[in-house]
C-alpha positions as CSV (number, residue, x, y, z in Angstrom):
1,X,16.7,40.2,-137.5
2,X,14.9,41.5,-134.4
3,X,15.7,38.4,-132.5
4,X,19.4,38.7,-133.5
5,X,19.5,42.3,-132.5
6,X,17.9,41.5,-129.2
7,X,20.6,38.8,-128.5
8,X,23.3,41.3,-129.5
9,X,21.9,43.9,-127.1
10,X,21.7,41.2,-124.3
11,X,25.3,40.3,-124.9
12,X,26.6,43.9,-124.5
13,X,24.3,45.2,-121.7
14,X,26.0,45.6,-118.3
15,X,25.0,43.0,-115.7
16,X,22.7,44.4,-113.0
17,X,24.2,43.3,-109.8
18,X,23.4,43.6,-106.1
19,X,25.5,43.2,-103.0
20,X,24.9,41.5,-99.6
21,X,27.3,42.8,-96.9
22,X,30.2,45.1,-97.7
23,X,28.8,48.3,-96.2
24,X,30.5,51.0,-94.2
25,X,33.7,49.8,-92.5
26,X,33.9,46.6,-94.5
27,X,37.2,46.0,-96.3
28,X,36.4,43.2,-98.8
29,X,33.1,44.8,-100.0
30,X,35.1,47.8,-101.5
31,X,37.5,45.3,-103.2
32,X,34.6,43.5,-104.8
33,X,33.1,46.8,-106.0
34,X,36.4,47.9,-107.6
35,X,36.9,44.5,-109.2
36,X,33.4,44.4,-110.8
37,X,34.0,47.9,-112.2
38,X,37.5,47.5,-113.8
39,X,36.2,45.9,-117.0
40,X,32.9,47.7,-116.9
41,X,30.8,44.6,-117.1
42,X,28.5,45.3,-114.1
43,X,26.2,48.0,-112.7
44,X,25.6,47.9,-108.9
45,X,21.9,48.8,-108.5
46,X,20.8,47.2,-105.2
47,X,22.1,46.1,-101.9
48,X,21.5,44.7,-98.4
49,X,24.8,46.1,-97.2
50,X,24.6,45.6,-93.5
51,X,22.6,43.6,-90.9
52,X,22.0,47.0,-89.3
53,X,19.1,48.5,-91.4
54,X,20.2,52.1,-90.7
55,X,23.8,51.4,-91.7
56,X,22.5,49.5,-94.7
57,X,20.5,52.5,-95.9
58,X,23.4,54.9,-95.2
59,X,25.9,52.7,-97.1
60,X,23.6,52.4,-100.1
61,X,23.2,56.2,-100.2
62,X,27.0,56.6,-100.3
63,X,27.2,54.2,-103.2
64,X,24.4,55.9,-105.2
65,X,21.9,53.0,-104.9
66,X,18.3,54.1,-105.2
67,X,16.5,54.3,-101.8
68,X,13.8,51.8,-102.9
69,X,16.6,49.3,-103.7
70,X,18.4,49.7,-100.4
71,X,17.2,46.7,-98.4
72,X,17.3,45.9,-94.7
73,X,17.8,42.2,-95.3
74,X,18.9,39.8,-98.0
75,X,15.6,38.0,-97.8
76,X,13.7,41.1,-98.7
77,X,16.2,41.9,-101.4
78,X,15.9,38.5,-103.1
79,X,12.1,38.5,-103.1
80,X,11.8,42.1,-104.3
81,X,14.5,42.0,-107.0
82,X,13.1,38.7,-108.4
83,X,9.8,40.5,-109.1
84,X,11.2,43.6,-110.8
85,X,11.4,43.7,-114.6
86,X,14.8,45.5,-114.1
87,X,15.8,43.3,-111.2
88,X,19.3,42.2,-110.5
89,X,20.8,39.3,-112.5
90,X,23.6,38.5,-110.1
91,X,24.5,39.1,-106.5
92,X,27.8,39.5,-104.7
93,X,27.9,38.0,-101.2
94,X,30.6,39.6,-99.1
95,X,29.4,38.9,-95.6
96,X,31.1,37.1,-92.7
97,X,31.2,33.3,-93.5
98,X,28.1,32.2,-91.5
99,X,25.8,34.3,-93.8
100,X,27.2,32.9,-97.1
101,X,24.9,29.8,-97.3
102,X,21.6,31.3,-96.3
103,X,22.1,34.3,-98.6
104,X,23.3,32.2,-101.5
105,X,20.3,29.8,-101.2
106,X,17.8,32.7,-101.2
107,X,19.2,34.2,-104.4
108,X,19.6,30.9,-106.2
109,X,15.9,30.1,-105.4
110,X,15.0,33.5,-106.7
111,X,16.7,32.7,-110.1
112,X,19.7,35.0,-109.5
113,X,23.4,34.2,-110.3
114,X,25.8,34.2,-107.3
115,X,29.3,35.5,-106.8
116,X,30.4,34.6,-103.3
117,X,33.4,35.3,-101.2
118,X,35.3,32.4,-99.7
119,X,35.1,30.1,-97.8
120,X,31.9,28.9,-99.4
121,X,30.1,28.1,-96.1
122,X,30.9,27.2,-92.6
123,X,30.1,23.4,-93.0
124,X,30.4,20.7,-95.6
125,X,26.7,20.0,-95.2
126,X,25.8,23.5,-96.3
127,X,28.3,23.4,-99.1
128,X,26.9,20.2,-100.5
129,X,23.4,21.7,-100.3
130,X,24.6,24.7,-102.4
131,X,26.2,22.4,-105.0
132,X,22.9,20.5,-105.3
133,X,20.9,23.8,-105.6
134,X,23.2,25.2,-108.3
135,X,22.7,22.0,-110.3
136,X,18.9,22.3,-109.8
137,X,18.7,25.9,-110.8
138,X,21.3,26.0,-113.5
139,X,22.6,29.4,-112.2
140,X,26.2,30.6,-112.4
141,X,28.0,30.4,-109.1
142,X,31.5,31.8,-108.7
143,X,33.7,31.7,-105.6
144,X,36.2,34.6,-105.4
145,X,39.4,32.6,-104.9
146,X,40.9,35.7,-106.6
147,X,44.5,34.5,-106.8
148,X,43.5,32.1,-109.6
149,X,42.9,35.3,-111.7
150,X,46.6,36.4,-111.8
151,X,48.1,36.0,-115.3
152,X,51.2,34.2,-114.2
153,X,49.2,31.7,-112.2
154,X,47.3,31.0,-115.4
155,X,50.7,30.6,-117.1
156,X,51.8,28.2,-114.4
157,X,48.6,26.1,-114.7
158,X,49.0,25.9,-118.5
159,X,52.6,24.8,-118.2
160,X,51.8,22.1,-115.8
161,X,48.8,21.0,-117.9
162,X,51.0,20.8,-121.0
163,X,53.5,18.6,-119.2
164,X,56.4,21.1,-119.1
165,X,57.2,20.0,-115.6
166,X,56.7,16.3,-116.2
167,X,55.0,14.3,-113.6
168,X,54.3,16.5,-110.5
169,X,56.0,15.3,-107.4
170,X,55.9,18.1,-104.9
171,X,53.6,21.1,-104.1
172,X,54.4,23.7,-101.5
173,X,52.0,26.5,-100.6
174,X,52.3,29.1,-97.9
175,X,50.4,32.2,-96.8
176,X,51.8,34.0,-93.7
177,X,50.4,37.2,-92.2
178,X,51.2,39.0,-88.9
179,X,48.1,41.1,-88.2
180,X,46.7,38.8,-85.5
181,X,50.0,38.4,-83.6
182,X,48.3,40.2,-80.7
183,X,44.7,39.8,-79.7
184,X,43.2,42.3,-82.1
185,X,39.7,40.9,-81.6
186,X,39.7,42.5,-78.1
187,X,40.9,46.0,-79.4
188,X,37.9,46.9,-81.5
189,X,38.9,45.4,-84.8
190,X,35.7,44.4,-86.6
191,X,37.6,42.2,-89.1
192,X,39.4,40.4,-86.3
193,X,36.3,40.0,-84.2
194,X,34.3,37.9,-86.7
195,X,37.3,36.0,-88.1
196,X,38.1,34.6,-84.6
197,X,34.5,33.9,-83.6
198,X,33.4,30.2,-84.3
199,X,29.8,31.3,-84.6
200,X,30.6,33.6,-87.6
201,X,33.8,32.1,-89.0
202,X,33.1,28.4,-88.7
203,X,35.4,25.7,-87.4
204,X,38.5,27.2,-88.9
205,X,40.3,30.5,-88.2
206,X,43.4,31.1,-90.3
207,X,42.8,27.9,-92.2
208,X,39.4,29.2,-93.5
209,X,40.6,32.8,-93.9
210,X,43.8,32.3,-95.8
211,X,44.6,28.5,-95.7
212,X,41.8,27.9,-98.2
213,X,43.4,30.4,-100.6
214,X,46.8,28.5,-100.5
215,X,45.1,25.2,-100.9
216,X,42.9,26.3,-103.7
217,X,45.9,27.8,-105.5
218,X,47.9,24.6,-105.1
219,X,45.2,22.5,-106.6
220,X,44.4,25.0,-109.4
221,X,48.0,25.1,-110.7
222,X,49.0,21.5,-110.0
223,X,45.8,19.9,-111.3
224,X,46.0,17.4,-108.4
225,X,43.3,16.1,-106.1
226,X,44.1,15.9,-102.4
227,X,43.5,12.4,-100.9
228,X,44.8,12.7,-97.3
229,X,46.3,15.3,-94.9
230,X,48.0,15.4,-91.6
231,X,47.3,18.8,-89.8
232,X,48.3,20.7,-86.8
233,X,46.2,23.8,-86.1
234,X,47.4,26.0,-83.3
235,X,45.9,29.0,-81.4
236,X,49.1,30.7,-80.2
237,X,47.4,33.8,-78.8
238,X,46.0,33.0,-75.3
239,X,42.2,33.0,-75.2
240,X,41.8,32.9,-79.0
241,X,39.0,30.5,-79.9
242,X,40.2,29.5,-83.4
243,X,43.5,28.6,-85.0
244,X,46.0,31.3,-85.9
245,X,48.6,29.0,-87.4
246,X,48.3,26.0,-89.7
247,X,50.8,23.4,-90.7
248,X,49.7,20.6,-93.0
249,X,51.3,17.6,-94.8
250,X,49.4,16.5,-97.9
251,X,49.2,13.4,-100.0
252,X,47.8,13.9,-103.5
253,X,46.5,11.4,-106.1
254,X,49.2,9.9,-108.2
255,X,51.7,9.9,-105.3
256,X,52.6,13.6,-105.2
257,X,53.3,15.1,-101.8
258,X,52.7,18.6,-100.4
259,X,53.1,21.0,-97.5
260,X,51.0,24.0,-96.6
261,X,51.7,26.7,-94.0
262,X,49.3,29.5,-93.2
263,X,49.8,31.8,-90.3
264,X,48.4,35.1,-89.0
265,X,51.0,35.4,-86.2
266,X,54.2,35.6,-88.3
267,X,55.7,39.1,-87.7
268,X,57.2,40.6,-90.8
269,X,54.7,39.0,-93.2
270,X,51.9,41.0,-94.7
271,X,50.2,38.8,-97.4
272,X,53.1,36.4,-98.1
273,X,51.3,33.9,-100.4
274,X,53.8,31.7,-102.3
275,X,53.5,28.6,-104.4
276,X,56.2,26.1,-105.5
277,X,55.5,23.2,-107.8
278,X,58.1,20.6,-108.7
279,X,58.0,17.8,-111.3
280,X,60.3,15.2,-112.9
281,X,61.4,17.8,-115.6
282,X,61.5,21.1,-113.7
283,X,60.0,23.5,-111.2
284,X,58.0,26.7,-110.9
285,X,57.9,29.4,-108.1
286,X,55.5,32.3,-107.8
287,X,55.2,35.0,-105.1
288,X,52.0,37.1,-104.7
289,X,54.0,40.1,-103.6
290,X,55.7,40.1,-107.0
291,X,53.0,38.6,-109.1
292,X,54.1,39.7,-112.6
293,X,57.0,37.2,-112.5
294,X,57.2,33.4,-112.6
295,X,60.4,31.5,-112.1
296,X,60.8,28.4,-114.2
297,X,63.7,26.0,-113.8
298,X,64.1,23.2,-116.3
299,X,66.1,20.4,-114.6
300,X,69.8,20.8,-115.3
301,X,69.4,24.2,-117.0
302,X,69.6,27.8,-115.8
303,X,66.6,29.4,-114.2
304,X,64.3,31.4,-116.5
305,X,62.3,34.5,-115.4
306,X,58.9,34.6,-117.2
307,X,57.2,37.9,-117.1
308,X,53.5,39.0,-117.6
309,X,53.2,40.3,-121.1
310,X,56.8,39.4,-121.9
311,X,58.5,36.9,-124.1
312,X,57.3,33.4,-123.5
313,X,53.9,34.5,-122.0
314,X,51.3,31.9,-122.8
315,X,47.9,32.6,-124.4
316,X,46.3,31.6,-121.1
317,X,48.1,34.4,-119.4
318,X,47.7,36.9,-122.2
319,X,43.9,36.6,-122.2
320,X,43.7,37.9,-118.6
321,X,46.4,40.6,-119.1
322,X,45.3,44.2,-119.7
323,X,48.5,46.3,-120.1
324,X,52.0,45.9,-121.5
325,X,54.7,44.2,-119.4
326,X,56.6,46.4,-117.1
327,X,53.4,48.2,-116.0
328,X,52.5,46.2,-112.8
329,X,49.2,44.4,-112.5
330,X,48.3,43.0,-109.1
331,X,45.6,42.2,-106.5
332,X,42.8,44.3,-107.9
333,X,43.3,43.2,-111.5
334,X,43.5,39.6,-110.5
335,X,40.3,40.0,-108.5
336,X,38.7,41.7,-111.5
337,X,39.6,38.8,-113.7
338,X,37.3,36.5,-111.6
339,X,34.5,39.0,-112.0
340,X,35.1,39.3,-115.7
341,X,35.2,35.5,-116.2
342,X,32.0,35.2,-114.3
343,X,30.5,37.9,-116.4
344,X,31.3,36.0,-119.6
345,X,29.5,33.0,-118.2
346,X,26.5,35.1,-117.2
347,X,26.3,36.8,-120.6
348,X,26.5,33.4,-122.3
349,X,23.6,32.1,-120.1
350,X,21.6,35.3,-121.0
351,X,21.7,34.4,-124.7
352,X,21.2,30.7,-124.2
353,X,24.8,29.7,-124.9
354,X,27.3,27.6,-123.1
355,X,30.2,29.3,-121.2
356,X,33.2,29.6,-123.6
357,X,35.8,26.9,-123.0
358,X,38.6,29.3,-122.2
359,X,36.6,31.0,-119.4
360,X,37.8,29.9,-116.0
361,X,36.6,30.8,-112.5
362,X,36.3,29.0,-109.2
363,X,33.0,27.2,-109.0
364,X,30.7,26.0,-106.2
365,X,32.4,22.6,-106.5
366,X,35.7,24.3,-105.8
367,X,34.1,25.9,-102.8
368,X,32.9,22.5,-101.5
369,X,36.5,21.2,-101.9
370,X,37.7,24.0,-99.7
371,X,35.2,23.1,-97.0
372,X,36.2,19.5,-97.2
373,X,39.8,20.6,-96.7
374,X,38.9,22.6,-93.7
375,X,36.8,19.9,-92.1
376,X,39.5,17.2,-92.6
377,X,42.3,19.5,-91.2
378,X,40.3,20.3,-88.1
379,X,39.5,16.6,-87.6
380,X,43.1,15.6,-88.1
381,X,44.4,18.3,-85.7
382,X,41.9,17.4,-83.0
383,X,42.9,13.8,-83.2
384,X,46.6,14.7,-82.6
385,X,47.7,15.2,-86.2
386,X,46.7,11.8,-87.7
387,X,46.4,11.2,-91.4
388,X,42.8,11.9,-92.4
389,X,41.0,11.3,-95.7
390,X,39.6,14.3,-97.5
């Protein structure tokens, strides 16, 4: 009875989590903190919130983190937390891209689960090393490709998986923005500075920042594996070191074809993520700006509008839906779904159980696939847009 009671307590206790990056002035850190709080599965108790020790301490104080758990570096945090009886069980890594791999390695080696922002790393080599380390340690590793958490994306994936669209022929994904239309990296924008710096962002600019989201979503819903691509990466803004526009043709296994466009120099677009999937029996279309709706067109019949929480909603969509249809759910709730799915996996691991079969979150292998996509696209573009194996 005591053992059973202990397991029950372990299954209900909040997950002690730390954060690397995400301090004062960081956009995505605040998003991660909101996402982890929505379903009340986590408690933020430690952080190495900035590479500047003074800013790290000040950021921790603002967030109510105890002074002795506000660290000046992720290395110190991993070592200290691993020794504490009340140490963190998981860490959220929300730094610029170049710090993902070293931080993730440190925490995995310390026996701590990892939730990491995308892209996984800056090189395929580092990504493969993380995959191997996750297998060796047995720790949970989630990558926050947050758009896979939207209920109607889960609906679309389920419909494709059940053969509703027939054999998939075409996949189109786009993600246009306009915030880098001018050279924002020279005007004091911290977010633009690191995203356009190869030393911190990696070999890809827009392709790593938003192109990987579009690619991940296309594969997640279609269930297809990319075999080859033909890419043109452009830096339209004079003097910019990384791409700000991406245009890619894709060849998937089984003969399906695809197109992907990602741009950060498209005036009038904010976060215009869209996905279209077409098969022999019908098609689907989803728009991130209106995420509670999914258009389904069976061939030869009228279009159908499927709604989150409405008639025709699948069990796969329902399990990540919180409120009745007509009350909008969006970006933060979708992000929270990734954190909650990861929490279910961590809680299962706590009690020696396997992750429930219906729990879905982007894994370290998905992160590796994203890095292989970036590498192939950069290689293709540099060679003049030749077809390149992924």
